[in-house]
Structure formats: structure tokens, C-alpha cells
N, C-alpha and C positions, 0 to 999 in steps of 0.2 A: 445382109450387109455385115461385114466384120466389125467387131467392137473397136472403138477408137481409144487411144491412150491420151489421157489428159495429164500432161506433165505438171500442171499447176493445181491439181485437185486438192492438195493439202494447204494451199495458200489462200489468203484473203483476196478479195477483188483488187485492193490497192497493191498488194504484193505482186499479184499477177501482172498488173499494168507496169509496175517498176521493172520486173524481170523481162517483159516483152520489150520495153524501151531500151534496156541494156543490150538485148540481142540485136536490135536495130542499129546500135552504136558501133557494133563490131565491124571492122573493115576487113575486106577480103585480103588475104596475104598469099603469096606464092606457096605452093606446097613443096616442101623439100623432097627432092627425088634422088634416090640412090639406085643406080642400076644393079641388077643382080651380079654377084661375082662369078657365078657359074650357071649353067642351064638348070631350069626348074626341076627336071627329073633327077638332079643331083643334090637338090637343096633339102635341108631340114626345115619344116614349117611348123610354127606354133600359132595358136589362137589366143587372142586376148579379148574377152567379152566385158562390156560395161553393164551387163544385165543383172548384176547382183546375184549370180548363181553360185551354188556351192554344193559340195557333197553333203548329204543329209546330216552326217555326224559333225559337220563344221559350219553351221549356218552363220550368215552375217547377223549383226546385232540390229534388229529392226526397231528396238525400243528407242534408239537414238533418233531414228527417222520419224517415229511417231511423236516423240517429245519436241523435236525441232526439225521441221521439214527442210530447213536450210542446211542441215548437217546430217549426212548419212554416215554410215560406218566407213572410215577412210582406209581400212585394211584391205588386203587382197586375199584371194584363195588360190591354191594350187590344185589343179584337177589333172590327175595322171592320164596319160594316153590310153590306159587300159580301163578307164572309168566307163561304166555303162550309163546311158542317159536316164535309165530308171532310177539311178542312185543320186541324181542331181536334181536340186529343187531351186525355185526362184525365191529369193529373199529380198526383193526390191519393191517398195510400196509405190513407186512412181511409174511403174509399167504394169500392163495387164498380164498377170501371171498365167492366165488360161492358155495363151498362145504357146508359151514355153512348156507348159505342162502337157499340151497336146503333142508338140514336137519340139523337144529340147534342141534339136539341130538348128532351129531358127535363132537361138541365143548362143549356142556353142556347137557348130557343125563338126563335132569330133568324129562321128560315124562317117560323115561325108569325106572328111580329111583322110581317115583310115582307108576308105575305098579308093581315093586318089592314089594313095601310097601303094596299095595292092595292085593297082593298074599300071604303076610306073609313071604316072603323070607328075608326081613329086618324088623326091628321094625317099623321104620318110616323114612321118608325123613326129614332132618333138616328144620327148619323154613326158614333158609337163606343159599344161596350158594354164591360163590365168583368167581370173575374173575379179572385177571390182564393181562398186556401185557407181554407176553414172549418175547424172543429175546431182552433182556435188557442187553447190553454189560456193562453198568455201573450201577449195581444194588444197589448201596449204599443207596439211599433214599428208594427204594422198600424194602430192607432188614431191614432198620432202623425204618421205619414208617408203611408201609402197612402190611408187614408180621406179626409184633407183634399185630397190630390192628385186623387182621383177626383171629389170634390165640385167642386173648382175646374174640372175638365174638363167636368163635367156643366153647370155654370153657363155656361161659355164657349160650349158648344154649345146653350144656351138650351133645355135639357130641362125639360119640364113635369111628367113622370111618370117615376118609376123603379120598375121591377118587380124585386123581390128574388126570386131563384130559389135556394131552399135546396137543398143537396145531400143 
């Protein structure tokens, strides 16, 4: 049986109950839909992962997460299209890193995307892909700084499609 991920492993029982009750309060909202402006074989596609993955020379700050499980590193990382999965590591304490270490494509399917581009299924893989730390209970800084910066970069690289890869 595959290992399970316990998103609440760094929290007390009381905190776990509070978080689960908050999740139940969330109401379903319509998903905003934007049709593609052109056929997929003509589109530039980028990946955005919430798996807290990064190139080994630019890790996420795990100390923040150890000190306060309510607050992870709110920054983001750029992973170039040419990155090899052997050079990418998991820096997120709320997910099981073994699965990503076994096959990084489950957290950032960059090799699969490059294969789709080579086959003509998509126009091309974007020059840059992005990662941030999901499980951010206080996302104020992430939403105010990192998300707008990622969007600006995606627009500058003329990305047509963004695939969100949840951890």
C-alpha cells in the first residue's frame, strides 16, 4: 500500500480539528473558465507546482515551516524548461518527499511536457516553470508578492496554458 500524506502532521489535535472545520465551511464556487485562444498544438504551456520543489542550489526555507507549521516559505522558484529532474528536490514538509524523489514528474511533469512538445501535442514547453509551497494557511505574502510575480513572468513568456500540479 502506498504511503499516505498527512497534511496535519505538524499540528496539534486541536489545530487539526480547527483546520478540518474550516475546510468544511468552504462553499463550492464556479470555476472560472477561459477557452483557449488557439489550438493546443500552437500553445505555449507552463507548469506551476505546489510541491515546494526547487533546483538543489535554490532550496525553499524549511526552517520557517519547522518553526511554525502555519507558515511556510511564501516565495516561489523558477525551474527552467531545460532542468533535469535529477537536479530538482522536494523542500516541503507537509508532503511525502519519497514519491517526488522516486519520480519528480509526479510533482513537476517537465519531462512529460517536453515529450508532448516533441510529439506536436502542444506547441512548446514554456521557457520557465514555477513552484511554491502549498499548504500555506496564511497566504497573504504568497498572494501579494509571489503570485503576481509568477503571472508577470508567464505573461512575459507569452504562455497560453498553465497546468497547476497540486502536491
